[in-house]
C-alpha positions in Angstrom: 1.5 18.5 -13.3 3.6 14.9 -13.9 6.3 17.0 -11.1 3.2 17.4 -9.0 1.9 14.2 -9.5 4.9 13.3 -8.0 5.3 15.2 -5.1 1.7 14.3 -3.7 2.4 10.5 -4.3 5.5 10.7 -2.0 4.0 12.8 0.4 0.8 10.4 1.2 2.6 7.3 -0.7 2.8 4.7 1.8 7.0 4.6 3.4 6.8 1.2 3.9 7.3 1.7 -0.3 10.5 0.7 -1.9 12.9 3.6 -2.3 9.5 5.8 -2.3 11.7 9.4 -1.9 13.9 8.5 -4.9 11.0 8.9 -7.3 10.7 11.0 -9.9 9.4 12.4 -13.9 12.1 9.1 -15.5 13.5 10.4 -18.9 12.8 7.2 -20.3 8.9 7.2 -18.8 8.6 10.7 -19.8 9.8 10.2 -23.8 7.0 7.7 -23.7 3.9 9.4 -22.5 5.3 11.9 -25.1 5.1 9.6 -28.0 2.1 7.9 -27.2 0.4 11.6 -26.8 1.9 11.9 -30.0 0.4 9.0 -31.6 -3.1 9.4 -30.3 -3.2 12.5 -31.6 -2.0 12.0 -35.2 -4.5 8.6 -35.3 -8.1 10.4 -33.9 -6.6 13.2 -36.3 -5.9 10.8 -39.7 -9.9 10.5 -39.9 -10.8 13.7 -39.8 -8.7 15.0 -41.5 -9.1 12.4 -44.7 -12.5 13.8 -44.5 -11.8 17.0 -45.4 -8.8 15.6 -48.0 -12.0 14.7 -49.8 -14.0 17.6 -50.0 -16.1 18.4 -53.1 -15.4 22.1 -54.1 -18.9 22.4 -55.6 -20.6 20.9 -53.0 -19.4 22.6 -50.3 -19.5 26.3 -52.2 -23.4 25.4 -53.2 -25.7 26.6 -50.6 -27.5 23.6 -50.0 -23.6 22.4 -48.5 -25.3 23.6 -45.5 -22.1 20.9 -43.1 -18.8 20.5 -43.0 -16.9 17.4 -44.3 -14.0 17.6 -42.5 -16.4 16.4 -39.3 -19.6 15.1 -40.0 -18.8 12.9 -42.3 -18.5 10.3 -39.1 -21.1 11.3 -36.4 -21.6 8.2 -35.4 -18.6 7.4 -34.3 -17.5 10.5 -33.3 -20.9 10.2 -30.7 -19.3 6.6 -30.0 -16.2 7.7 -28.7 -17.9 9.7 -26.3 -20.0 7.0 -25.2 -16.7 4.7 -25.2 -15.6 8.0 -22.3 -18.5 8.4 -20.2 -18.9 4.5 -19.8 -14.6 4.5 -18.5 -15.6 7.4 -16.7 -18.3 5.8 -14.5 -16.1 2.8 -14.0 -13.5 4.0 -12.9 -15.4 7.1 -10.8 -16.9 3.7 -9.5 -14.0 2.1 -8.8 -13.0 5.2 -6.6 -16.2 5.4 -5.0 -16.0 1.9 -3.2 -12.5 2.9 -2.0 -13.8 5.4 -0.4 -16.1 4.0 1.2 -14.2 1.2 2.4 -11.6 3.5 3.9 -14.4 5.2 5.6 -15.5 1.5 7.3 -12.3 1.4 7.7 -11.6 4.3 9.9 -15.3 3.3 11.7 -14.5 -0.2 12.6 -14.2 -1.3 16.1 -10.6 -1.7 16.4 -10.8 -2.5 20.2 -8.9 0.6 20.9 -8.9 4.5 21.2 -5.6 5.9 19.6 -6.4 9.0 20.4 -3.8 11.0 23.3 -1.9 7.8 24.0 1.7 7.2 24.1 4.0 4.6 22.8 7.6 4.0 23.1 10.1 0.6 23.4 11.4 -0.3 26.8 14.5 -2.5 26.1 17.0 -3.9 29.6 20.3 -5.5 29.1 20.6 -8.8 30.4 23.4 -7.8 32.4 21.6 -5.2 34.6 18.3 -7.6 34.3 19.5 -11.4 34.3 16.5 -12.7 35.9 12.3 -12.4 36.1 13.1 -10.7 39.6 15.0 -8.1 38.0 12.8 -7.5 35.3 10.1 -7.2 37.8 11.5 -5.4 39.8 12.1 -2.4 36.8 8.4 -2.5 35.6 6.7 -2.4 39.6 9.1 0.8 39.9 8.2 2.1 36.2 4.4 2.2 36.5 4.0 4.0 39.5 5.9 6.8 38.5 4.8 7.1 34.5 1.5 7.0 36.2 2.0 10.1 38.3 3.4 12.0 35.7 0.4 15.1 35.5 -1.3 15.3 32.6 -1.4 11.1 32.5 -4.4 9.3 33.2 -3.1 6.0 33.1 -0.3 3.7 32.0 0.8 0.0 30.9 2.6 -2.8 28.8 2.6 -5.2 26.9 4.2 -7.3 24.3 2.7 -6.5 21.6 1.3 -2.9 21.0 -2.2 -2.3 18.3 -0.9 -2.0 14.8 2.8 -2.7 16.0 2.3 -6.2 14.1 1.6 -10.4 15.0 1.6 -11.2 19.0 3.2 -14.7 19.8 1.1 -17.2 20.0 0.6 -20.9 21.4 -1.2 -23.8 22.1 -3.6 -23.6 25.0 -6.6 -26.7 26.3 -9.8 -25.7 27.8 -10.0 -27.8 31.5 -13.0 -29.9 31.6 -13.0 -30.9 28.6 -11.7 -34.1 26.5 -10.1 -33.8 23.5 -11.6 -36.2 21.0 -9.4 -37.9 18.5 -8.6 -35.7 15.5 -8.7 -32.5 16.6 -6.2 -30.1 15.8 -4.4 -28.3 18.5 -6.1 -25.2 19.8 -3.9 -21.7 18.8 -4.4 -18.2 19.8 -2.8 -15.3 20.4 -0.8 -15.5 23.8 0.0 -11.4 25.3 1.3 -10.8 29.0 0.8 -7.2 30.3 0.7 -5.2 32.9 -2.8 -4.1 34.9 -3.7 -0.2 33.7 -2.9 -1.7 29.7 -6.8 -2.1 28.7 -7.5 1.9 30.3 -4.3 3.1 28.5 -5.2 1.4 25.2 -9.3 2.7 25.4 -10.1 -1.6 25.8 -13.4 -2.1 27.2 -13.6 -4.6 29.5 -17.4 -6.7 28.9 -17.2 -8.7 32.0 -15.5 -9.2 35.3 -12.0 -7.6 35.9 -9.0 -6.9 33.8 -5.7 -8.2 35.6 -4.2 -6.4 39.4 -1.4 -5.4 41.1 -2.7 -8.3 43.5 -2.2 -11.1 40.6 1.9 -12.4 41.7 3.0 -15.1 41.8 1.9 -16.4 45.2 -1.6 -15.9 43.8 -3.8 -18.4 41.5 -3.0 -17.8 37.7 -5.7 -15.6 35.9 -6.0 -14.9 32.5 -8.5 -12.4 30.4 -9.3 -13.2 27.1 -11.3 -11.4 24.1 -14.4 -12.1 23.2 -13.5 -13.9 19.9 -12.1 -16.9 22.3 -15.4 -16.6 24.7 -17.4 -16.9 21.3 -15.5 -19.4 20.0 -15.5 -22.0 23.1 -18.2 -20.5 25.2 -20.6 -19.2 23.3 -24.0 -20.3 24.8 -22.6 -20.2 28.6 -20.0 -17.9 31.2 -16.6 -17.6 30.5 -15.7 -16.6 33.5 -14.7 -19.0 36.8 -13.7 -21.6 33.5 -9.8 -22.3 33.1 -7.4 -22.5 30.0 -3.9 -24.3 30.1 -0.5 -23.5 28.4 1.6 -26.5 28.0 4.0 -24.3 29.2 2.6 -23.6 32.6 2.3 -26.1 34.9 -1.3 -24.4 36.8 -4.1 -23.8 34.4 -5.4 -20.3 34.7 -8.9 -19.0 36.2 -10.3 -16.9 33.2 -11.6 -13.4 34.9 -12.0 -10.8 32.7 -13.4 -10.9 28.7 -12.3 -7.7 27.0 -13.2 -6.6 23.5 -11.2 -7.6 20.4 -7.7 -5.6 20.0 -6.8 -5.4 15.6 -3.2 -5.6 16.2 -1.6 -5.7 12.1 -4.9 -3.6 10.5 -8.1 -2.5 10.6 -8.9 -5.2 7.8 -8.3 -7.7 9.6 -10.4 -10.1 12.0 -9.4 -10.6 15.0 -8.5 -14.4 16.4 -8.7 -16.2 20.1 -6.6 -14.0 22.4 -5.7 -14.6 25.9 -3.9 -11.9 28.0 -1.7 -13.0 30.9 -0.1 -10.7 34.2 3.4 -10.0 33.8 4.1 -10.5 37.5 2.6 -14.3 36.8 4.8 -15.0 33.3 8.0 -13.0 33.3 9.4 -14.3 30.7 13.6 -13.4 29.3 11.2 -11.8 26.6 9.7 -9.1 28.6 13.0 -7.1 28.7 12.1 -5.8 25.3 8.8 -4.6 26.2 6.2 -1.6 24.9 5.2 0.6 27.4 1.5 2.1 26.4 0.4 5.9 28.4 -2.4 7.5 27.9 -3.0 11.2 29.1 -5.3 14.1 28.9 -3.6 16.5 26.1 -1.7 15.6 23.7 0.8 13.1 24.4 3.6 15.2 23.6 4.0 16.8 26.7 4.7 14.0 28.8 6.9 12.8 26.6 10.5 14.8 28.8 8.6 13.7 31.6 8.8 10.3 30.7 12.2 10.5 29.7 13.0 11.8 33.6 11.0 9.3 35.0 13.3 6.4 32.8 16.1 8.1 33.9 15.0 8.3 38.2 15.4 4.3 37.8 18.2 3.4 35.4 20.0 6.4 33.3 21.3 3.6 31.3 17.8 2.8 29.3 16.4 4.7 26.4 13.2 5.2 25.1 12.9 4.3 21.0 10.6 3.9 18.8 8.7 6.9 20.1 5.5 7.5 18.6 1.4 7.9 19.7 -0.7 5.2 18.7 -2.5 7.6 16.6 0.7 7.5 13.9 0.6 3.6 14.5 -3.1 3.4 13.5 -1.8 6.6 10.1 0.9 4.8 9.0 -1.1 1.0 9.1 -3.5 2.7 6.8 -1.9 4.4 5.0 -1.8 1.6 1.9 -5.7 2.0 1.7 -5.0 5.5 1.6 -2.6 5.5 -1.0 -4.9 3.1 -3.2 -8.1 5.1 -3.0 -6.4 8.8 -3.5 -4.7 6.8 -6.7 -7.8 5.7 -7.8 -10.0 8.7 -7.1 -7.2 10.8 -8.9 -7.8 8.8 -11.9 -11.7 9.0 -11.9 -12.0 12.5 -11.3 -9.3 13.2 -14.7 -11.4 10.7 -16.7 -14.9 13.3 -15.7 -13.2 16.1 -16.7 -12.2 14.2 -20.2 -15.6 12.9 -20.1 -16.8 16.3 -19.4 -14.7 17.6 -22.4 -15.5 15.2 -24.5 -19.7 16.0 -24.3 -19.1 19.9 -24.2 -16.7 19.2 -27.6 -19.5 17.3 -28.8 -22.3 19.2 -27.9 -20.6 22.4 -29.6 -20.0 21.3 -32.4 -23.1 20.1 -32.6 -24.9 23.6 -32.1 -22.6 24.7 -34.9 -23.4 22.6 -37.2 -27.5 22.6 -36.7 -27.7 26.3 -36.9 -29.6 27.0 -39.9 -32.1 24.1 -38.4 -32.2 25.7 -34.9 -32.6 29.1 -37.5 -35.2 27.6 -38.9 -37.7 25.8 -35.7 -37.2 29.4 -34.1 -38.9 31.1 -37.6 -41.4 28.7 -37.3 -42.7 29.6 -34.1 -40.1 27.0 -31.8 -39.5 28.6 -28.5 -35.9 29.1 -26.7 -37.0 26.5 -24.6 -37.7 23.6 -26.9 -34.5 24.5 -28.5 -32.9 24.2 -24.7 -34.4 21.0 -23.3 -33.5 19.9 -27.3 -30.1 20.2 -26.7 -30.1 19.0 -22.9 -31.4 16.1 -24.2 -28.7 15.0 -26.4 -26.3 15.5 -24.7 -28.1 13.4 -22.4 -28.7 10.8 -24.8 -25.3 10.7 -25.5 -24.2 10.7 -21.9 -27.3 7.7 -21.0 -26.0 5.0 -23.1 -22.3 5.2 -21.6 -24.1 5.5 -18.3 -25.6 1.6 -19.1 -22.4 0.3 -20.7 -20.2 1.6 -17.3 -22.4 0.2 -15.0 -22.4 -3.3 -16.8 -18.4 -3.1 -16.9 -18.1 -1.8 -13.3 -20.3 -5.2 -11.8 -18.4 -7.0 -14.0 -15.0 -5.1 -12.9 -16.5 -6.1 -9.3 -14.9 -9.2 -8.7 -11.2 -7.9 -9.2 -12.0 -5.2 -6.3 -13.5 -7.8 -3.8 -10.4 -8.2 -2.0 -9.7 -4.1 -1.9 -13.3 -3.6 -0.3 -13.9 -3.6 3.5 -17.8 -3.3 4.7 -19.0 -3.2 1.1 -20.4 -5.0 -2.0 -18.5 -4.4 -4.9 -22.1 -4.0 -6.3 -23.2 -1.5 -3.9 -26.4 0.4 -4.7 -25.6 3.3 -2.9 -22.6 4.0 -4.7 -23.5 2.7 -8.1 -26.7 5.3 -8.0 -24.8 8.4 -6.9 -21.6 7.8 -9.4 -25.1 7.5 -12.2 -26.0 10.7 -11.4 -23.3 12.5 -11.5 -22.0 11.4 -14.6 -26.2 12.8 -15.7 -25.3 16.0 -13.6 -21.4 17.0 -15.5 -23.3 15.8 -18.6 -26.0 18.5 -18.2 -23.1 20.9 -17.0 -21.8 19.9 -20.5 -24.4 20.7 -22.4 -25.4 23.9 -20.6 -23.5 26.9 -22.6 -24.0 24.9 -26.0 -28.1 24.9 -25.4 -27.9 28.6 -24.1 -25.9 29.3 -27.6 -28.5 27.5 -29.2 -31.2 29.0 -27.4 -29.7 32.3 -28.6 -29.4 31.7 -32.5 -31.1 34.6 -34.1 -32.9 33.0 -36.9 -32.6 36.4 -39.5 -29.0 36.2 -38.4 -28.3 32.6 -38.7 -30.4 32.6 -42.1 -28.9 35.4 -43.6 -25.3 33.4 -42.9 -26.5 30.5 -45.0 
């Protein structure tokens, strides 16, 4: 099981985890676990062993000596261990439940783009062939129409920063027409240079206005598209379209022509900040020699990779495609840490539930064996089989009930630790607490079913004869 567990960790663990591929079952860790297991067996076997060693042979041979001294001397302690086991299992399962709900909330979160059917790759233009803004712009002006003409391609665009690919550049801005107040900090926003067609390629909705166009060139008035976060921050009660933003490095302010949805760049968990987008045809920086290309396809992105390479080679045979991937893969990679935490805690939760079920079954089965004579007498005196069945089920619930209550209190206390890991769900989420408590109660009933059936099937004549 340990070897299998390590393999599963290698498969599902985040690739950013250092030296994950080298992970294995370390002999020192194995020896430590083996020693702890032996020590646990000895410690928890010591009390029943001492009880058995003190057995009174005369009493045990008497007909009235109905209970085995090896196990009946400390029934409360045995029950207390089971209660603790159920409580710990509940805490772990609630933690895994909260992480599972967090994971699905993240998957359902509005990331500002649709990752399906999107191919991404990087292009690096050598400065020897593309020394200035004019040559860089001409390359993209040739490449984008050819990429869009590939069969199976819906749209194509370029950007400095692809979603789930890391942080963007940032810049200070000034809102034209608003006087800066004394003591105000400079306004810093994300700044991304893009091409026409980028938002269509990402699947980012345009909420108002328009996107950048091929006609937005150096000779045309400067324009910019902003995201919803920037619009809410500076124009909460008015329409930003037509307003102007001045970037310190530029002489002429850019007019806002559109508003798009907020795009998450690093993680689905992040809260997008203010961002502005400007056309590369008006701001061709030297940094645009290294650019991200985004291509939306009608089918699987892998089907157009070869045609995409041919298009780029057609323009310049010396430029390779680097970091070829899909937006779906980048999003999945960004979620690897969240997914790994969920799987890890869920695995421990499942193991804890299994251990609690085994503990309940063992204690209830032992109790039935110890109470064979009592149950036989009850049946002989007229107790119905259903009464005996319900009595044993009630005993199982009586053990799990306190454990569930203690576990709920402990899980509420643990919530503070989990808060930073959660998204879209509170640490005291009622649905999770209720569902997990109900699950543990069902498991307790399940662990009690076989012993209860066995108890209900006791023949009173055989039970009394055995005594």
